[in-house]
N, C-alpha and C positions, 0 to 999 in steps of 0.2 A: 287102318283108320276106321271112324264112322263119320256121321254126321254131325254138325253144330246145329242146334234150334236156339236163336234169339227170340226171347218172347217182349213183344216191344209195345203190345196194345194198351197198357196202362193209362190212365187218364191224367197222371200226372198231378193230381190235385192238391197232394202237397208241394210243389215245386214254385206256383205263381201262375202267372198268366200267360205261359207258354208251354210247351211240351219238351219235357227235359231230354229226348230220346236225343235230339239234335242240337243239343246246347254245347257251346264249347266249353272244353277241358283242354288247357294248355296246348291251344291252335288245333286241336282237332276235336269234332262232335265225340260225345261221350260214347255212341254206339257204336262208333269206328274203334274206338280202344277198346271197346269188349270184345269185336269181330277180330282185330288186329291179334290181340293174345291167343284166340283160340285157333287161329289161323293154321299154325304147323302141326295141328293133331286132328285137323278135320279135313275130310275129302269134299263136303259139300257145305254153304250156309243156307239153311232156311231160316227167313225172317217173317216170323210172324208181327202182323201189324194190324191197324186198323184201316181202313181204305182212304181215308184223309191221310194218312203218315206216308203212305206208298211213294209219295213223289219225292219227297224230303229223303225217305232213306234210300232209295234207289240212286239219286245223286251221291249221298255220302258215301255210299258204298262203290261207286265207280272205280273200276280198277283194281278190285279186290281180287287176289290170285287164286281163289277157289268160285267155282260156280254158284252163284248166288241165287236162289229162287224166293220167292213170294210164297206165303200161306196168309191169304185174308181172311181175318176173323169173320164168322158168318153171323155172330150175335155180338154186336157192340156192346162192351163194359159187362161182359158176361165172367169177367175173373181171368186170372191165369190159367185155371183147369184148361177152358178151353181152348186159350191160346196155344198149351201144351197139346191139346189134341190136334188142333189143326197143323201145329210144325211137325209134329211125329208122325201125321198121317200123310203128309207130304213128301216125305223121305225114302227113298228106295234102300237105305244103308239100314243093317240088321240092328245096329247098337245108335245111339245119339246121344251126345250130352246136351241137356238143355240149361240154360244159362239166361237170367233176367239181362234186359238191356242195359241197367245200372251198376252193374258190378265192373268197375274198370280196371281192377287187379287181379281178376280170375288168372288163375295160375295154371298155364299150360301143363308145365310137368305135372299136377296134381290130376290135372284132369287125365293125362294119359297114365296115370296109377288108376285112375278110377274105371277107365276103357279096359285096363286089364284086369282089374277085379270082376268087371262085369261078365267076362266071356263064358263064365259057367253059372251066371246068374241072369236074372230078370230086370234088377235094378241094382245099382251104389248109392246108397244116401249119406252122406256128411252130414256130420250132428254134431253142433260146437257151441259155444258160447255160457254166459253162466246158467242161460236157462237151457241149454244143452237141446238147442231147438235144432229140429230136421233142418235141412236146406233142398226141399226141392226143386227149387229153380237153379242148383248147382249141382246136378246128379245126373248120371247116365243109367237111360233105359235101354232093354229090349223094345224096341219102337212098337213092334206091333202088339206086345204083351202090353204095354203103359194102353197105348188107344184101347183096348178091348176093355182094359180094367176102368178106365176113363169113363167110358160110356156106361159101362153098368152102373158104375157110381153117381153118374148124372140120372140116370133111370130111379136110383134111389133117393134123390133129393140131396147128394152129397156135393158141396161146393167146394171144397179144399183139396188143393192135391194132394196132400199127404195122404188121405185115407186111399184112394186107389194105387199109389206107390207102394204104401204098406201092405197090399193085398197081395204083393207080387212075391216070386221069391227073392228076397231084397237083402243086401249085405249092407250094415251099417258099419261108417267109417267115424271113429269118437276119438275123444281121450286120447293118450300117448300116441296110439296110433294116427290119428289125424295129425299132432303135432310133430311126427315125424315127416311126413308126408307134404305139409304147406305150412306158410305164415297167417296168422288170423287176419291178415287185411285181404286175404281171397275175397273173403265175404264181405268185405265193405261195400254198401249199397250206397246211392246217391238218390235222395227224397226229397232233399229240400236244399235251397240256394247255399246254405249253410254247409251244408254235406259236398255240396261242390266245390266251394272253398277248400273246404278242408281236404279234397281229393285230388287239387291243384298242389298243396301242400306236401301231400303223401309220395305225389309224382316227384318234387324233386329229393326226395331221401331216397327214392328207389331208383331214379337215375343217375345221381350222384354219390 
């Protein structure tokens, strides 16, 4: 197994007047759903967040069965690429899955498959949806390789994480192969209050 890196430092600008990370979803904080989903297939959990979020997240993740460490943003509001760099740089594992904190249906079996595929490569990136979008925030990376690629990208003024990811020896999982490995809901993310309500409805269908 490898590490899990949760990227939690976003500003939740579309969610309203509170941070979505610790928002209640069916009796558990949103981020705890994500952490619990990947728990069976990671050796440790690295939590990237802003300094102001650390107290809440530390409490929310109390009792987690894997070691939990925090990798605080050095630059606030610098975007997900900075969060990925901080989280990946903090792990001693060779490979890590990076997951956004707002994906409560991340599929552990799918992530396990990504780890297997990544064994001979530097990254595995899912690609899905009508726009066939890359999913750099639900992907597996060789930690050192991705950190180096991100730092090179920053020096060249790049702000989006897909560019340094695609500069690696990367395998893309898409189309029929992706559909065989997981369901669409693994990529569902909570950006708004309406998304949170939809997630609660989806939880009822998943659990019953």
